[in-house]
DOMAR-792663 format. One line per field, with one value per residue (C-alpha): x, y, z; residue number from 1; residue in one letter. Coordinates in nm, 4 decimals. Each point is the difference from the previous one (the first is absolute). Layout:
DOMAR-792663
x X; ...
y Y; ...
z Z; ...
num NUM; ...
residu a; ...
END
This chain:
DOMAR-792663
x -1.1746; 0.1139; -0.3510; -0.1462; 0.2569; -0.0693; -0.3755; 0.0329; 0.2497; -0.2526; -0.2776; 0.2200; 0.0545; -0.3728; -0.1067; 0.2953; 0.2886; -0.1948; -0.2337; 0.3024; 0.1808; -0.3020; -0.0318; 0.3753; 0.0108; -0.2856; 0.1496; 0.3452; -0.1361; -0.2046; 0.2950; 0.2280; -0.2484; -0.0566; 0.3661; 0.1286; -0.2654; 0.0911; 0.3462; 0.3290; -0.0648; 0.3267; -0.0920; -0.3676; 0.0560; 0.2444; -0.0341; -0.3727; 0.0241; 0.3205; -0.1811; -0.2969; 0.2303; 0.1626; -0.3430; -0.1161; 0.2892; -0.0373; -0.3748; 0.0635; 0.2867; 0.2475; 0.3642; 0.2069; 0.3790; 0.1923; 0.3613; 0.2223; -0.1313; 0.3635; 0.0482; -0.2239; 0.1470; -0.2007; -0.0848; 0.0778; -0.2648; -0.0363; -0.1886; -0.1312; -0.0835; -0.1610; -0.1520; -0.3793; -0.1378; -0.3324; -0.1968; 0.2097; 0.2982; -0.1520; -0.0347; 0.3492; 0.1638; -0.2122; 0.0252; 0.3486; 0.2306; 0.0608; 0.0327; -0.2500; -0.0891; -0.2647; -0.1563; -0.0161; -0.3270; -0.2461; -0.2772; -0.2761; 0.0777; -0.1318; -0.3516; 0.0134; -0.2368; 0.1859; 0.3313; 0.0286; -0.0732; 0.2550; 0.2641; -0.0807; 0.0278; 0.3231; 0.1449; 0.0711; 0.0584; -0.2642; 0.1046; -0.2543; 0.1322; -0.0092; -0.0416; 0.3347; -0.1057; -0.1223; 0.3038; 0.2302; -0.1820; 0.0267; 0.3730; 0.0475; -0.1802; 0.2205; 0.3075; -0.1266; -0.0611; 0.3457; 0.1702; -0.1736; 0.1798; -0.2776; 0.0426; -0.2243; -0.1052; -0.0882; -0.1051; 0.1769; -0.1997; -0.3043; -0.2350; -0.0074; 0.1495; -0.2400; 0.2610; 0.2239; 0.2848; 0.1373; -0.1485; 0.1299; 0.1238; -0.1235; 0.2272; -0.1745; 0.2004; 0.3277; -0.0734; -0.0359; 0.3182; 0.2025; -0.1618; 0.0394; 0.3236; -0.1243; 0.0909; -0.2390; -0.0732; -0.1162; -0.2363; -0.0934; -0.3371; -0.0580; -0.3141; -0.2647; -0.1023; -0.0360; -0.2149; -0.2433; 0.0712; -0.1513; -0.3239; -0.3498; -0.2820; 0.0164; 0.3143; 0.0967; 0.3391; 0.2356; 0.2499; 0.3543; 0.3177; 0.0731; 0.3393; 0.1268; 0.3605; 0.1415; 0.3019; 0.2925; -0.0813; 0.1225; 0.1784; -0.0613; 0.2420; -0.0131; 0.1560; -0.2396; -0.2674; -0.3576; -0.0564; 0.3063; -0.1328; -0.3365; 0.1629; 0.2314; -0.2787; -0.2241; 0.2809; 0.0658; -0.3691; -0.0259; 0.3103; -0.1827; -0.3057; -0.0459; -0.0848; -0.3706; -0.1026
y 4.2956; -0.3241; -0.0576; 0.0353; -0.2419; -0.2447; 0.0243; -0.0785; -0.2793; -0.1637; 0.0519; -0.1606; -0.3004; -0.0514; 0.0478; -0.1441; -0.1562; -0.2331; -0.1348; -0.0593; -0.1802; -0.2177; -0.1036; -0.0543; -0.2079; -0.2233; -0.0499; -0.0713; -0.2526; -0.1796; -0.0022; -0.1404; -0.2712; -0.1126; 0.0344; -0.1983; -0.2674; -0.0637; 0.1507; 0.0767; 0.0850; 0.1901; 0.2278; 0.0620; 0.0407; 0.2844; 0.1978; 0.0922; 0.1091; 0.1934; 0.1968; 0.0492; 0.1287; 0.2579; 0.1097; 0.0467; 0.2395; 0.1835; 0.0485; 0.1987; 0.1933; -0.1312; 0.0078; -0.3020; 0.0215; -0.3285; -0.0374; -0.3070; -0.2371; -0.0513; -0.2020; -0.2801; -0.2773; -0.1725; -0.3591; 0.0453; -0.0714; 0.2440; 0.0538; 0.3557; 0.1705; 0.3451; 0.2403; 0.0219; 0.3547; -0.0485; -0.1605; 0.1711; -0.2103; -0.2950; 0.1931; 0.1465; -0.3395; -0.1847; 0.2719; 0.1424; -0.2590; -0.1652; -0.3511; -0.2868; -0.1232; -0.1559; 0.1920; -0.1216; 0.1507; -0.0278; -0.2546; 0.2615; 0.1303; -0.3246; 0.1202; 0.2978; -0.0773; -0.1001; 0.1357; -0.2741; -0.2688; 0.1548; -0.0056; -0.3644; -0.0932; 0.1980; -0.2261; 0.2822; -0.1000; 0.0544; 0.0255; -0.0497; 0.1972; -0.1915; -0.3376; -0.1771; -0.3020; 0.2088; 0.2273; -0.3016; -0.1273; 0.3415; 0.0169; -0.3450; 0.1142; 0.3074; -0.2242; -0.1889; 0.3276; 0.1323; -0.3255; 0.0265; 0.3295; 0.2434; 0.2852; 0.0792; 0.3428; 0.0557; 0.2871; -0.1234; 0.2416; -0.2128; 0.2972; 0.3635; 0.2601; 0.2283; 0.2695; -0.0072; -0.1500; -0.3513; -0.2577; -0.3265; -0.2565; -0.3602; -0.2949; -0.1764; 0.1519; -0.0521; -0.3649; -0.0509; 0.1927; -0.2161; -0.3276; 0.0544; 0.1987; 0.2958; 0.3693; 0.2399; 0.3236; 0.2895; 0.2451; 0.3425; 0.1459; 0.3728; 0.2046; -0.2707; 0.1013; 0.3624; -0.1019; -0.2167; -0.0569; -0.2845; 0.1492; -0.1155; 0.1024; 0.1587; 0.1896; 0.1731; -0.0408; 0.2924; 0.0886; -0.0773; -0.1248; -0.3700; -0.1667; -0.3563; -0.0560; -0.3458; -0.0472; -0.2320; -0.3634; -0.1352; -0.3217; -0.3263; -0.0470; -0.3345; 0.1477; 0.2943; -0.0305; 0.0475; 0.2895; 0.1746; -0.0446; 0.1414; 0.2956; 0.0695; 0.0020; 0.2117; 0.2503; 0.0231; 0.0559; 0.2627; 0.1805; 0.0645; 0.1612; 0.3680; 0.2450; 0.0745; 0.3280
z 0.1727; 0.1657; 0.1347; -0.3510; -0.1476; 0.2828; -0.0628; -0.3719; 0.0720; 0.2360; -0.2555; -0.2664; 0.2282; 0.0524; -0.3617; -0.1946; 0.1943; 0.2279; -0.2735; -0.2243; 0.2802; 0.0739; -0.3644; -0.0363; 0.3187; -0.1135; -0.3471; 0.1431; 0.2493; -0.2667; -0.2416; 0.2700; 0.0981; -0.3600; -0.0978; 0.2986; -0.0597; -0.3638; -0.0555; 0.1667; 0.3632; 0.0326; -0.2929; 0.0763; 0.3736; -0.0539; -0.3235; 0.0061; 0.3677; -0.0790; -0.2719; 0.2341; 0.2744; -0.2260; -0.1199; 0.3603; 0.0649; -0.3301; 0.0345; 0.3194; -0.1676; 0.2580; -0.1163; 0.1032; 0.0235; 0.0019; 0.1055; 0.0273; -0.2697; -0.1030; 0.3209; -0.1285; -0.2149; -0.2706; 0.0905; 0.3713; 0.2615; 0.2868; 0.3218; -0.0302; 0.3303; 0.0031; 0.2484; -0.0214; -0.0022; -0.1791; -0.2829; -0.2680; 0.1114; -0.1859; -0.3243; 0.0294; 0.0471; -0.2547; -0.2606; 0.0407; 0.1610; -0.3364; 0.1415; -0.0064; 0.3475; 0.2205; 0.2865; 0.3560; 0.1253; 0.2853; -0.0489; 0.0401; -0.3490; -0.1475; 0.0901; -0.2404; -0.2918; -0.3191; 0.1317; 0.2626; -0.2598; -0.2368; 0.2748; 0.0697; -0.3688; -0.0260; 0.2711; 0.2433; 0.3599; 0.2668; 0.3636; 0.2783; 0.2912; 0.3262; -0.1748; 0.0291; -0.2088; -0.2950; 0.0206; -0.0139; -0.3102; -0.1659; 0.0721; -0.1521; -0.3158; -0.0029; 0.0100; -0.3064; -0.1844; 0.0834; -0.0991; -0.3388; -0.0666; 0.0926; 0.2497; 0.2973; 0.1256; 0.3660; 0.2235; 0.3161; 0.2180; -0.0864; -0.0275; -0.1079; 0.2292; 0.1842; 0.0578; -0.3073; 0.2049; -0.0377; 0.2340; 0.1441; -0.2559; -0.0025; -0.0743; -0.2932; -0.2862; 0.1833; 0.0742; -0.3762; -0.0759; 0.2403; -0.1095; -0.3760; 0.0372; -0.2008; 0.0165; 0.1702; -0.1874; 0.2230; -0.1710; 0.1320; -0.0949; 0.0404; -0.0510; 0.0173; 0.3519; -0.1125; -0.2987; 0.1942; 0.3709; 0.1972; 0.1273; 0.0763; -0.2285; -0.3440; -0.0903; -0.3240; -0.1627; 0.0555; -0.2713; 0.1080; -0.1623; 0.0438; 0.0044; 0.0014; 0.1075; -0.0702; 0.2222; -0.0698; 0.0858; 0.3312; -0.1050; 0.1769; 0.2880; 0.1763; 0.3120; 0.0321; 0.2665; -0.1149; 0.2392; -0.1391; -0.3548; 0.1053; 0.1747; -0.2936; -0.2586; 0.2225; 0.0552; -0.3746; -0.0770; 0.2717; -0.1311; -0.3279; 0.1563; -0.0720; 0.2725; 0.0248; -0.1531
num 1; 2; 3; 4; 5; 6; 7; 8; 9; 10; 11; 12; 13; 14; 15; 16; 17; 18; 19; 20; 21; 22; 23; 24; 25; 26; 27; 28; 29; 30; 31; 32; 33; 34; 35; 36; 37; 38; 39; 40; 41; 42; 43; 44; 45; 46; 47; 48; 49; 50; 51; 52; 53; 54; 55; 56; 57; 58; 59; 60; 61; 62; 63; 64; 65; 66; 67; 68; 69; 70; 71; 72; 73; 74; 75; 76; 77; 78; 79; 80; 81; 82; 83; 84; 85; 86; 87; 88; 89; 90; 91; 92; 93; 94; 95; 96; 97; 98; 99; 100; 101; 102; 103; 104; 105; 106; 107; 108; 109; 110; 111; 112; 113; 114; 115; 116; 117; 118; 119; 120; 121; 122; 123; 124; 125; 126; 127; 128; 129; 130; 131; 132; 133; 134; 135; 136; 137; 138; 139; 140; 141; 142; 143; 144; 145; 146; 147; 148; 149; 150; 151; 152; 153; 154; 155; 156; 157; 158; 159; 160; 161; 162; 163; 164; 165; 166; 167; 168; 169; 170; 171; 172; 173; 174; 175; 176; 177; 178; 179; 180; 181; 182; 183; 184; 185; 186; 187; 188; 189; 190; 191; 192; 193; 194; 195; 196; 197; 198; 199; 200; 201; 202; 203; 204; 205; 206; 207; 208; 209; 210; 211; 212; 213; 214; 215; 216; 217; 218; 219; 220; 221; 222; 223; 224; 225; 226; 227; 228; 229; 230; 231; 232; 233; 234; 235; 236; 237; 238; 239; 240; 241; 242; 243; 244; 245
residu m; k; i; i; i; r; f; f; y; c; l; y; q; i; c; i; a; l; p; l; m; l; i; a; t; m; l; t; a; i; t; t; i; i; g; c; s; f; g; s; g; d; f; w; s; y; y; p; p; a; v; w; s; r; l; c; c; w; v; f; f; l; p; v; k; v; e; g; r; e; h; l; k; k; g; q; s; y; i; f; v; a; n; h; q; g; v; f; d; i; w; m; l; y; g; f; l; g; k; n; f; k; w; m; m; k; k; e; l; r; k; i; p; l; v; g; k; a; c; e; k; a; n; h; l; f; i; e; r; g; n; t; v; e; t; t; k; a; l; e; r; a; r; e; i; l; r; s; g; m; s; v; c; v; f; p; e; g; t; r; t; k; t; g; n; i; g; h; f; k; r; g; a; y; i; l; a; k; d; i; q; l; p; v; v; p; i; t; i; n; g; s; y; d; v; l; p; t; t; r; g; i; s; f; v; k; w; h; r; l; s; l; t; i; h; a; p; i; p; y; d; e; g; q; e; m; k; d; l; m; d; e; s; r; s; i; i; e; s; g; l; l; e; k; e
END
């Protein structure tokens, strides 16, 4: 019975879900580009992609459970740091976090047709790994964004996990937190790796429950060493991970 359900779920993805996602992605990117060009960048860079992200989860019938939104204060800027299990992490955070923010993302994503241009227009932050000069410029732009009252979301691992476990954290987000004296909010993502793991070649989505746990912010502490802040946030994120089925 499970094999039959799996077959029809894959068939549904090919015939319905993927075409719908492609159309929705193109429309969202175009809307974001036009909206950010002629209207409020903060509005058009967040709300159309947030709707698109929810649609991407719904179209695959993936339930998303969110816990901890009560920890976030209206009008407060945060540095969000989350583990990175797979592509659905982006849709979970964009669609279900409930807080406007700018992404810090790798520069290679700028090459994606339409989507890369939309991210550029939305004023998201591109990081070129291994290029110290460009990284410094990106961090300076991030400081300006944070000082304006906006939040920033970062995957401190820098890339998706290949095993489902948390990898080594990079310092970028924590440099910003210390410089701007902002709280760091650890976020634990569960289920994304089970839905679509990092693999080479074509892979179908597998049905699995998704969850987003927003932990209590770690307040700015002038006396706390950066490594200690990194270790604390990583430990909190890891504590929220569910055991693999």
